[in-house]
VOVODREN-599415 format. One record per residue (C-alpha): x, y, z; residue number from 0. Coordinates in steps of 0.5 Angstrom, whole numbers. Last residue first. Example, Ala and Ser with C-alpha at 12.3 -4.5 7.8 and 13.67 -1.06 7.14 Angstrom:
VOVODREN-599415
      x      y      z    i
     27     -2     14    1
     25     -9     16    0
//
This chain:
VOVODREN-599415
      x      y      z    i
    143    365   -183  343
    136    361   -180  342
    135    357   -186  341
    142    355   -187  340
    142    352   -180  339
    146    355   -175  338
    140    357   -171  337
    137    350   -172  336
    143    347   -167  335
    139    351   -162  334
    134    346   -161  333
    139    341   -158  332
    139    335   -162  331
    137    328   -158  330
    131    333   -156  329
    126    329   -151  328
    119    331   -151  327
    115    328   -145  326
    110    324   -148  325
    103    327   -147  324
     98    328   -141  323
     92    332   -140  322
     91    334   -133  321
     88    340   -135  320
     94    345   -133  319
     98    341   -138  318
    102    335   -137  317
    109    333   -140  316
    110    325   -139  315
    115    320   -138  314
    114    313   -135  313
    120    310   -138  312
    122    308   -131  311
    116    307   -126  310
    115    310   -119  309
    114    317   -121  308
    118    323   -120  307
    115    330   -119  306
    114    336   -123  305
    115    344   -124  304
    116    346   -117  303
    119    353   -118  302
    125    357   -117  301
    127    364   -119  300
    134    366   -115  299
    134    373   -112  298
    137    370   -105  297
    130    370   -102  296
    128    366   -108  295
    132    361   -107  294
    130    360   -100  293
    123    360   -102  292
    124    355   -107  291
    128    350   -102  290
    122    351    -97  289
    117    349   -103  288
    120    343   -104  287
    122    341    -97  286
    115    336    -96  285
    116    333   -103  284
    123    331   -101  283
    128    334   -107  282
    130    333   -114  281
    133    339   -116  280
    134    341   -124  279
    139    347   -124  278
    138    352   -129  277
    144    357   -131  276
    146    352   -137  275
    139    352   -141  274
    141    349   -148  273
    134    349   -152  272
    129    343   -152  271
    123    346   -147  270
    124    353   -151  269
    122    349   -158  268
    126    354   -163  267
    122    357   -169  266
    128    363   -169  265
    123    368   -168  264
    119    365   -163  263
    125    362   -159  262
    128    370   -159  261
    121    373   -156  260
    120    367   -151  259
    127    368   -148  258
    126    376   -148  257
    119    375   -145  256
    122    370   -139  255
    120    363   -138  254
    121    361   -131  253
    118    368   -129  252
    113    369   -134  251
    110    362   -133  250
    106    359   -138  249
    111    355   -141  248
    114    353   -135  247
    109    352   -130  246
    104    350   -135  245
    108    345   -138  244
    108    341   -131  243
    113    335   -132  242
    111    328   -130  241
    117    323   -128  240
    119    316   -129  239
    124    313   -125  238
    131    308   -125  237
    135    314   -122  236
    139    315   -128  235
    133    315   -132  234
    129    320   -128  233
    135    325   -128  232
    136    324   -136  231
    129    325   -137  230
    129    331   -133  229
    135    334   -137  228
    131    332   -144  227
    125    337   -142  226
    130    342   -139  225
    134    343   -145  224
    137    338   -150  223
    144    341   -149  222
    145    343   -142  221
    141    343   -135  220
    145    341   -129  219
    142    336   -125  218
    141    335   -118  217
    139    329   -113  216
    136    328   -106  215
    135    335   -103  214
    132    336    -97  213
    136    341    -93  212
    137    348    -94  211
    144    348    -95  210
    143    343   -101  209
    139    348   -104  208
    143    354   -103  207
    150    351   -105  206
    147    348   -111  205
    143    355   -113  204
    150    359   -112  203
    154    354   -116  202
    149    354   -122  201
    153    359   -127  200
    150    361   -133  199
    148    368   -131  198
    141    371   -129  197
    145    376   -131  196
    152    374   -133  195
    151    370   -140  194
    144    373   -140  193
    147    379   -141  192
    147    378   -149  191
    139    379   -148  190
    139    385   -144  189
    144    388   -149  188
    140    386   -155  187
    133    389   -152  186
    137    396   -150  185
    140    396   -157  184
    133    396   -160  183
    130    390   -164  182
    127    389   -171  181
    133    389   -176  180
    138    389   -170  179
    136    382   -169  178
    139    380   -176  177
    146    383   -174  176
    146    380   -167  175
    145    373   -169  174
    151    370   -165  173
    151    374   -159  172
    143    375   -158  171
    142    367   -160  170
    148    365   -155  169
    145    369   -149  168
    138    367   -150  167
    140    360   -151  166
    144    360   -144  165
    138    362   -141  164
    133    358   -144  163
    128    356   -139  162
    128    358   -132  161
    132    360   -126  160
    132    354   -122  159
    127    348   -123  158
    125    344   -118  157
    122    336   -119  156
    119    334   -112  155
    120    327   -110  154
    115    322   -110  153
    119    316   -112  152
    126    318   -110  151
    132    322   -114  150
    139    318   -112  149
    141    316   -119  148
    142    323   -120  147
    148    323   -116  146
    149    327   -109  145
    156    327   -105  144
    156    330    -98  143
    157    324    -94  142
    164    323    -97  141
    166    330    -97  140
    167    334   -103  139
    172    335   -108  138
    173    339   -115  137
    176    337   -122  136
    175    341   -128  135
    177    339   -135  134
    175    344   -140  133
    175    344   -148  132
    175    351   -152  131
    173    351   -159  130
    175    357   -163  129
    172    357   -170  128
    173    353   -177  127
    177    347   -173  126
    182    342   -176  125
    186    347   -179  124
    190    348   -173  123
    192    353   -168  122
    194    350   -161  121
    193    351   -154  120
    194    346   -148  119
    192    345   -141  118
    194    348   -134  117
    192    350   -127  116
    187    355   -128  115
    185    355   -120  114
    178    356   -119  113
    175    362   -114  112
    169    363   -118  111
    170    370   -120  110
    178    369   -120  109
    176    363   -125  108
    172    367   -129  107
    177    373   -130  106
    182    368   -132  105
    178    365   -137  104
    176    371   -140  103
    183    374   -140  102
    185    368   -144  101
    180    368   -149  100
    182    376   -150   99
    189    374   -151   98
    188    369   -156   97
    183    374   -160   96
    189    379   -159   95
    194    375   -162   94
    190    373   -168   93
    187    367   -170   92
    183    366   -177   91
    189    363   -182   90
    188    357   -178   89
    183    356   -173   88
    184    356   -165   87
    184    350   -161   86
    184    351   -153   85
    185    345   -149   84
    183    348   -142   83
    185    345   -135   82
    181    347   -129   81
    182    346   -121   80
    177    347   -115   79
    170    346   -116   78
    166    345   -110   77
    162    338   -110   76
    155    337   -109   75
    154    333   -115   74
    151    338   -119   73
    156    343   -117   72
    162    339   -121   71
    157    339   -127   70
    156    347   -126   69
    164    348   -125   68
    164    345   -132   67
    159    350   -135   66
    161    356   -132   65
    169    356   -133   64
    167    354   -141   63
    162    359   -142   62
    167    365   -139   61
    172    363   -144   60
    168    362   -149   59
    166    370   -149   58
    164    370   -156   57
    164    364   -160   56
    158    360   -157   55
    156    353   -160   54
    162    349   -159   53
    164    350   -152   52
    167    343   -149   51
    166    339   -143   50
    170    335   -138   49
    168    333   -131   48
    172    330   -125   47
    169    330   -117   46
    175    327   -113   45
    171    324   -106   44
    174    325    -99   43
    177    321    -94   42
    182    318    -98   41
    181    320   -105   40
    175    316   -108   39
    173    318   -115   38
    167    321   -118   37
    166    322   -125   36
    161    328   -127   35
    154    330   -129   34
    151    323   -128   33
    144    323   -133   32
    147    317   -137   31
    153    313   -135   30
    160    314   -134   29
    163    312   -127   28
    161    314   -120   27
    165    311   -115   26
    171    309   -118   25
    176    307   -113   24
    174    300   -114   23
    177    300   -121   22
    175    297   -127   21
    168    299   -127   20
    163    295   -131   19
    158    296   -137   18
    163    301   -141   17
    159    306   -145   16
    159    305   -152   15
    152    302   -152   14
    149    307   -148   13
    151    312   -152   12
    147    310   -158   11
    141    309   -154   10
    142    316   -151    9
    143    320   -158    8
    150    323   -159    7
    151    330   -157    6
    150    335   -162    5
    149    335   -169    4
    146    329   -173    3
    150    323   -174    2
    152    321   -181    1
    149    314   -184    0
//
């Protein structure tokens, strides 16, 4: 049986992960819901992650810096160093293409004060489009580390920016010709610019939230969307979670008109589309509104979209009437439908 496109299914992944840490220096090892590994390094922690860019083909240099630095930020660390493996397709790679990707990388690293310190480049028949894999490291003080496992019963679940930010940029860039049949250039440019406005980086979100106080855990929203990320965060903490659907799907702030239009056009469930740029935050319930207000003052949309429950596996999507249904978990990101034959 062949595996579907996207991340490995959670149950299968759990089977593969080691069940014990082989080194006393490894503080956080590979586990579902954690954004990065944490290694003891003197008085500090070294936080390390690795993520590829596989869906997008435009601006992949920018994507890889943001996506990897988001994982570091979610742990309360400052991203510092980036290594990149760049795999380029045979008979389809030009010097101009490579220069463009490298310019994107250096510009993004400059923007976020990250050092591009090495990596590997190769033209290979193993890929049909450019694939870039980032390995990023950062540091944090031992008393400033956040892990997904630290979410607590009763915590408010906060979402920053909203649904489908990265998906919006990907759709606009990868299906531009089809979109031009219906929408004008202004609409397309706005959608493309979701990459930087509101942007797929959550460094600022994490810094503001943690400085406000009351944060217990954070989680970067990537493949599988907000719904799957909420499941991952709750599972890492051994808790349940209820997500308020009206705060998401009924909100023009967290679910903008452009994203709504594109998801509807391609038949994508917005709860399950790749959403880098959004951060889930578990906060003390009495601090939730203050965190949202502080983020809003800085120009970052945020709202309380749920709360954590005491029983692990209690995962609910609740509408405005209080009616609950099982929280959908997307083992394959909805954006994968974009690349199926029916949507070409």
